[in-house]
C-alpha positions in Angstrom: 0.1 0.0 -0.1 1.5 3.6 -1.0 0.0 6.5 0.3 1.0 9.9 -0.8 0.1 13.2 1.5 0.5 16.0 -0.3 -0.3 19.6 0.5 1.4 23.3 1.5 4.0 24.0 4.6 2.6 23.6 8.3 -0.7 22.1 6.8 -0.1 19.4 9.1 0.7 16.6 6.5 3.9 15.7 8.3 2.6 14.7 11.6 -0.4 12.7 9.6 2.3 10.9 7.8 4.1 9.4 10.6 0.9 8.8 12.6 -0.4 6.9 9.4 2.7 5.2 8.6 3.1 3.7 12.3 -0.4 2.7 12.2 -0.2 0.6 9.2 3.5 -0.2 9.9 5.0 1.4 6.7 8.3 2.9 6.4 7.6 6.9 6.1 9.5 9.7 4.1 9.4 13.1 4.3 10.4 14.2 0.9 10.6 17.9 2.1 13.9 17.0 3.9 15.6 16.1 0.7 15.1 19.7 -0.5 16.0 21.1 2.9 19.0 19.1 3.1 19.9 20.1 -0.2 19.5 23.9 0.7 21.3 23.2 3.9 24.8 21.9 2.2 24.3 24.6 -0.9 24.5 26.9 2.1 27.7 25.3 3.7 29.2 24.8 0.4 28.6 28.6 -0.4 26.7 27.6 -3.7 23.9 29.9 -4.5 20.1 29.1 -3.8 19.6 30.3 -7.4 22.3 28.1 -9.2 20.4 25.1 -10.5 23.4 23.5 -11.7 25.2 23.9 -8.4 22.3 23.0 -6.3 22.0 19.8 -8.7 25.6 18.7 -8.0 24.9 19.1 -4.2 22.0 16.8 -4.7 23.9 14.0 -6.3 26.3 13.9 -3.4 23.6 14.1 -0.5 24.0 12.2 2.4 20.5 10.5 3.1 21.8 9.7 6.9 22.0 13.5 7.4 18.4 13.8 7.4 18.0 13.3 10.9 19.7 16.6 11.4 17.7 18.9 13.7 19.0 22.1 12.0 16.8 21.2 8.8 13.9 22.1 10.5 14.6 25.7 10.8 13.1 28.5 9.2 16.2 29.7 7.2 16.3 26.1 5.6 12.9 26.0 4.9 12.8 29.2 2.9 16.4 28.1 1.2 14.2 24.5 0.5 11.5 26.3 -1.3 14.1 28.0 -3.7 16.3 25.0 -4.8 13.4 23.1 -4.9 12.1 25.1 -8.2 15.0 23.7 -9.9 14.2 20.6 -12.7 17.7 19.4 -12.3 17.3 19.0 -8.6 14.1 17.5 -8.7 15.5 14.9 -11.0 18.4 14.1 -8.8 15.9 13.3 -5.9 13.1 11.3 -8.2 14.9 8.2 -8.0 15.6 8.2 -4.4 12.0 8.9 -3.8 10.5 6.4 -6.3 12.8 3.5 -4.8 11.7 4.3 -1.1 8.1 3.9 -2.5 8.7 0.6 -3.9 9.5 -1.3 -0.6 8.1 -4.4 -0.3 4.9 -3.5 1.8 4.4 -0.3 0.6 5.2 3.2 2.1 3.8 6.6 3.2 5.4 9.4 1.6 4.6 13.1 2.1 5.8 16.4 0.1 4.0 18.6 -2.6 4.4 16.0 -5.5 4.0 13.0 -4.6 0.8 12.3 -5.9 0.8 14.3 -9.2 4.6 13.4 -9.9 6.5 10.8 -7.3 4.1 7.9 -7.3 0.8 9.1 -9.6 -0.4 5.5 -9.3 -0.5 5.5 -5.4 -3.1 3.3 -4.0 -4.3 6.5 -1.7 -3.9 10.1 -2.5 -4.5 12.9 0.3 -4.0 16.6 -0.1 -3.9 18.2 3.5 -4.4 21.8 3.6 -5.6 24.6 5.9 -6.3 28.4 5.7 -2.8 30.3 5.6 -3.6 31.8 8.9 -4.1 28.6 10.6 -1.0 27.3 9.0 1.0 30.2 9.9 0.0 30.0 13.6 0.9 26.5 13.9 4.5 27.1 12.7 4.6 30.6 14.9 3.6 28.3 17.8 6.3 25.5 16.9 9.1 27.9 16.1 8.7 30.0 19.3 8.3 26.9 21.0 12.0 25.9 19.9 13.1 29.5 21.0 13.2 31.4 17.7 12.7 35.1 17.7 9.9 35.7 15.0 6.8 37.2 14.8 3.5 36.0 13.9 3.2 38.2 11.2 6.4 37.4 9.5 5.2 33.6 9.7 2.2 34.2 7.7 4.4 36.3 5.2 6.6 33.4 4.9 4.1 30.8 4.2 2.3 33.0 1.7 5.6 33.6 -0.1 6.3 29.9 0.1 2.6 29.0 -1.1 3.3 31.3 -4.5 6.6 29.9 -5.2 5.4 26.3 -4.5 2.2 26.7 -6.9 3.7 28.6 -9.6 7.2 26.8 -10.2 7.9 25.2 -13.6 8.9 21.7 -12.2 6.3 19.7 -10.4 3.8 22.7 -8.8 2.3 22.3 -5.9 -1.3 20.9 -6.8 -3.7 18.5 -5.5 -4.1 15.4 -7.8 -7.2 15.0 -9.4 -8.0 11.7 -7.8 -6.8 12.9 -4.5 -9.0 13.7 -1.2 -9.0 17.0 0.2 -8.3 16.7 4.0 -9.0 20.4 5.3 -7.3 20.6 9.2 -8.3 24.1 9.7 -10.7 23.1 12.5 -9.1 20.1 13.3 -6.8 19.2 16.0 -4.1 16.6 15.3 -6.2 13.6 16.7 -9.1 14.9 14.5 -7.1 15.0 11.3 -5.6 11.9 12.1 -9.1 10.1 12.5 -10.3 11.7 9.6 -7.0 10.9 7.4 -7.8 6.8 8.4 -11.4 7.2 7.7 -10.3 8.5 4.1 -7.5 5.9 3.3 -9.7 2.6 4.6 -12.4 3.9 2.7 -10.1 4.2 -0.4 -8.7 0.8 0.3 -12.0 -0.7 0.2 -13.0 0.9 -2.6 -9.9 -0.9 -4.0 -10.7 -4.3 -2.4 -7.8 -3.9 -0.1 -8.5 -3.9 3.4 -6.1 -1.9 5.6 
């Protein structure tokens, strides 16, 4: 069973994907970490984030073991990742790894922005998780300030909107809801309610396909 979970920044897709993967005993990949790691390595190597060829070389040399680096979760790296993710050459380099991960024997859960449209277009279940920009900004603001980051809620909202614009208008694998993906709006749901809703949608999809979860 392959579950594709897409959505914009701070929609809750990553947390949901982890819980869904644990529930079904499947491996989970937060594909956004790949782009964050490329951005981190580009910055430390003094390679410009708008240098497509340079970023692609960084992606080719990426050490997957470094995806656990807590620094990848910072606002600075998130902003930088959104910029390197625009480069088709970077996306091409990372495509093979993501598809190989999805081909695990018993399936996998992947979350990102182009899982259902590009990485796993034939996924058994596709969810598109979203929420209003204001709700997503509040979530990210609380996450960042909880880690001691000094930032205003207004600045976080501006960043969320800027990232939405970049992600949805980029030429390579833009953020869009796959035609066969089910929308899960988490604006008024806490994580437990969102998780229950996600499981209901997944079970319904698997039932229609004749495969019990």
